[in-house]
C-alpha positions in Angstrom: 118.4 45.8 231.2 116.0 44.4 233.8 115.0 41.7 231.4 118.6 40.7 231.0 119.4 40.8 234.7 116.4 38.6 235.4 117.2 36.2 232.7 113.9 36.7 230.9 113.8 35.9 227.2 113.4 38.7 224.7 110.1 38.7 222.9 108.0 40.4 220.2 104.5 41.6 221.0 101.7 39.5 219.6 100.2 42.1 217.3 103.4 42.9 215.2 104.4 39.2 215.1 100.9 38.2 213.9 101.2 40.9 211.3 104.5 39.4 210.1 103.0 35.9 210.0 100.0 37.1 207.9 102.0 39.4 205.5 105.1 37.4 204.9 104.4 34.2 202.8 107.6 32.5 203.8 106.8 32.9 207.5 103.2 31.9 207.0 104.5 28.7 205.2 106.7 27.5 208.1 105.7 24.9 210.6 104.5 26.1 214.0 107.8 24.9 215.5 109.7 26.9 212.9 107.6 30.0 213.5 108.3 29.8 217.2 112.0 29.5 216.6 111.9 32.4 214.1 110.0 34.6 216.6 112.8 34.1 219.2 115.5 34.8 216.6 113.7 37.9 215.3 113.4 39.2 218.9 117.2 38.8 219.3 117.7 40.5 216.0 115.7 43.5 217.1 117.6 43.7 220.3 121.1 43.4 218.7 120.7 45.4 215.5 120.0 49.0 214.8 117.6 49.4 211.9 118.2 52.7 210.1 115.8 53.9 207.4 117.3 56.6 205.0 115.8 59.5 203.2 112.2 60.1 203.9 111.5 56.4 204.7 109.9 55.7 208.0 109.4 52.2 209.4 106.9 51.4 212.1 107.1 48.5 214.6 105.3 46.1 212.2 107.8 46.9 209.4 110.8 46.4 211.7 109.4 43.0 212.8 108.9 42.0 209.2 112.6 42.9 208.4 113.9 41.0 211.4 111.8 37.9 210.5 113.1 38.0 206.9 116.7 38.4 207.9 116.4 35.5 210.4 114.9 33.0 208.0 118.3 31.6 207.1 119.1 31.2 210.9 116.3 28.7 211.7 118.8 25.8 212.0 122.1 27.8 212.1 121.1 29.7 215.1 121.9 33.1 216.7 125.6 32.8 215.9 124.6 33.8 212.4 124.2 37.4 213.7 127.8 37.8 214.7 130.1 40.4 213.4 127.8 43.3 212.5 125.3 45.7 214.2 123.3 47.7 211.7 120.6 47.1 209.1 120.3 50.1 206.7 117.2 50.5 204.6 117.0 52.6 201.5 113.6 53.5 200.1 114.5 52.3 196.6 117.4 50.5 194.9 120.6 52.4 195.5 123.7 53.2 193.5 127.3 52.4 194.5 130.6 53.3 192.9 132.8 50.4 191.9 136.4 50.2 190.9 138.7 47.4 189.7 142.3 47.3 188.6 142.7 44.6 185.9 145.8 42.4 185.2 147.3 45.1 183.0 147.1 47.6 185.8 144.2 49.6 184.2 141.7 51.1 186.6 138.0 50.5 185.7 135.3 52.5 187.4 131.5 52.1 187.1 128.2 52.4 189.0 126.0 49.5 190.1 122.4 49.8 191.1 121.7 47.4 193.9 118.7 46.0 195.8 121.0 44.9 198.7 124.5 44.6 199.9 126.3 43.0 202.8 129.7 44.3 204.0 131.9 41.6 205.6 132.3 43.4 208.9 129.8 46.2 208.4 126.1 46.8 207.9 123.6 44.8 205.9 121.8 47.1 203.4 118.4 46.5 201.7 116.1 48.4 199.4 112.6 48.6 201.0 111.0 48.7 197.5 112.7 45.4 196.6 111.8 43.8 199.9 108.1 44.7 199.1 108.5 43.4 195.6 109.7 40.1 196.9 106.8 39.9 199.3 104.4 40.5 196.5 105.8 37.6 194.4 107.1 35.1 197.0 107.6 32.2 194.6 109.7 34.0 192.1 113.1 32.7 193.2 114.0 36.1 194.7 114.3 37.3 198.3 116.9 40.0 198.8 117.0 39.7 202.6 117.8 36.0 202.4 120.4 36.7 199.7 122.3 39.3 201.8 122.0 37.2 204.9 123.6 34.3 203.0 126.6 36.6 202.4 126.8 37.3 206.1 126.8 33.6 206.9 129.4 33.1 204.1 131.7 35.7 205.8 131.7 34.0 209.2 134.6 31.8 208.4 136.7 34.8 207.5 136.4 34.8 203.7 133.6 35.0 201.1 134.0 31.7 199.3 130.5 30.4 198.9 130.5 28.3 202.1 129.4 29.1 205.6 131.5 27.5 208.5 130.6 23.8 208.6 131.9 20.6 210.3 134.8 19.0 208.3 133.1 16.1 206.6 130.1 18.2 205.6 132.4 21.0 204.5 134.1 18.6 202.1 130.8 17.3 200.7 129.5 20.8 200.4 132.5 22.1 198.5 132.4 19.1 196.1 128.7 19.4 195.3 128.5 23.2 195.1 131.6 23.3 192.9 130.2 20.7 190.5 126.9 22.6 190.1 128.6 26.0 190.0 130.9 24.8 187.2 128.0 23.3 185.3 126.0 26.6 185.6 128.9 28.7 184.4 129.4 26.4 181.4 125.7 26.8 180.4 125.9 30.6 180.8 129.1 30.8 178.8 127.5 28.7 176.1 124.5 31.0 176.0 122.1 28.3 177.1 119.1 28.9 179.3 119.3 28.1 183.0 116.6 27.3 185.5 118.5 29.1 188.2 119.1 32.9 187.7 122.3 33.2 185.8 123.6 35.9 188.3 124.6 32.8 190.3 127.4 32.3 187.8 129.1 35.6 188.9 131.2 33.9 191.6 130.9 31.0 194.2 129.7 33.5 196.8 126.9 34.8 194.6 126.0 31.2 193.7 125.5 30.4 197.4 123.4 33.5 197.9 121.2 33.0 194.9 120.5 29.3 195.6 119.7 30.3 199.2 117.0 32.5 197.7 115.6 29.6 195.7 115.5 27.4 198.9 113.0 29.8 200.4 111.2 31.1 197.3 111.3 28.4 194.7 112.5 25.2 196.4 111.0 22.8 193.9 112.9 24.5 191.0 116.1 24.2 193.0 115.5 20.6 193.9 114.9 19.7 190.2 117.8 21.7 188.9 120.4 21.0 191.6 119.2 18.2 194.0 122.5 17.9 195.9 122.6 21.6 196.5 119.0 21.6 197.6 119.8 18.8 200.1 122.7 20.8 201.6 120.5 23.8 202.0 117.8 21.9 203.7 120.3 20.7 206.2 121.7 24.2 206.7 118.4 26.1 206.7 115.7 23.5 207.6 112.8 22.5 205.4 111.7 25.3 203.1 108.3 26.9 203.7 105.2 25.8 202.0 104.1 28.8 199.9 100.9 27.5 198.3 
């Protein structure tokens, strides 16, 4: 409260921040200017969000800073507005199960269970599996980063609907929609034909999953994304900033 009254910026202590820089390949691969921006965003994240570990999982300060840094990677250019609309980060020890249901066009109810590494509710919490976060850290160039994936869903929801596009200025929005739709359709066609794809075929599930998956590639396999979908890669560089140098 005193910090707020005095107008002093929020901050992260040097030791946990240095630990995040050393242990998170995506943070280590940012430019010094990007790291400085990310540190400020992560401090704001820790101030605004409640991080709730479940089961017997415990998270020390270093782990919480790691989570904040990962969740704020997609906000390097977008800014603090990307944190609007939700207040809690829930961390499961492992992948978790959720019950799904769907009524088809014939009125038949279908129910099933999904095992998830993460989930983002439109106006609710962001949920991650700690085991999957650790797996991503261990293999940073694999094309996967569950924290980025779920944060992309949060950005997607800022304009009131999950449609595969964050809120953007008009001209950029039109170009984004054109280019993303073209590459999404092409990916779906390859998946439907049983052909191999360079981008994880889960991206063909829906436009919103396409956006989330290619966002992961921007940070964890940017060269693959640029070769497979150059227009999409260009849009994401504009949205997120230059991808980190991993090696």
